[in-house]
C-alpha positions, 0 to 999 in steps of 0.5 A: 301576815303578821299575826299579832296573837301567840297563844301558843308563845304565851302559855308555853312562857307562863308555863315554864315561868310558873313551872319555877314555883314548885316545892323545889323552888320554895325549899331553895328560897328558904335555904338561901335565906339561910345562906345555903350558897349552893341553894342560891347557886340552884335558884340562878341556874333555875331563873337565868334564862328568863332573866335574861331574856326579860333584859335582852328585850329591855336593853335591845342587846345581849351585851348590855343584857348580860350586865344587866342580868348580872346586877339583877342577880347580885340585887337578888343576892343582897335582897333574899333575906327581905322575901316574906312570903307574902306574893309568888316568889316570882312575882317578887323577883320579877318587881326586883328584876323590873326595878333593875331594868328601869335603873339599868336603861336609865343609867345607859341613856346617860353613858350614851345617847345611840338608840338601842335598836335603830329605827331602820332595824340594823344592827349598830355598830360598836358596843352591842348587838342589837339584832337576836336569832329568831325563831326558825320559821321554815321554808326555804331561803326566800321564806327564812329571809322573809321571816328574819326581816319581820322579825328584826321590824318587831323587834325593832318597834318593841324596843322603841316603846318607852320603858313603861309600855316596853316592860309591859308588853314584854312581861304580857306577850313574852314572859305570859304574865297574867294582868294581875301578876304585872301589876303586882310586879310593876306596883299598878292597878290592873286597869292600868297594866290594860290601858299599857298594854293595848297602848303600846300593841296600837303602837307596835301595830301603827308602826309595822303597818308604817312600814308596809308589814300587814298584822291581824289581831291585837296581840304583839308576838315575840 
């Protein structure tokens, strides 16, 4: 049975992300706005993992994700002087990243008609790698194989969502953001966030059920 809720995952991801919002980050941002290259590089180090994970979830493969994450930080370098401290820096930065992901996905669709993640969950040939290493579920080889297959199906189900649904489920269930934070990032109301999230979860759950995977609860897992 695949649990459709992961409070520990969400809490851990949210705590890690919010842990970046401290005096050190504030100091780095202010210094970077003043042209301090070392401070900007420290910001890149601090946010590189969550931004790569976001890009990887949105594109479905590591190569495109690496390119997209690099583009996100290029845009940050160009735009950091425009941050006016009217919101949390991470909220502002995620909004920039979300917009970059949207434009990047549109560009990828124009470049290639291939699916980012194939419906059967198999890795595609050619550019990119649709499969990511799942969390080790423990147990013996049979149990690990079964867990790997399930995680690939979950990843494929999330990857099959359109960009708006995929973004909201990634930000909420995989990045641990609150509804209010997601609304600020995406520029929409909390009601819209909840509506999109509910529809995204239903789509993921329905697909898993059609593929014979039993689910429980309401939240998607990473």
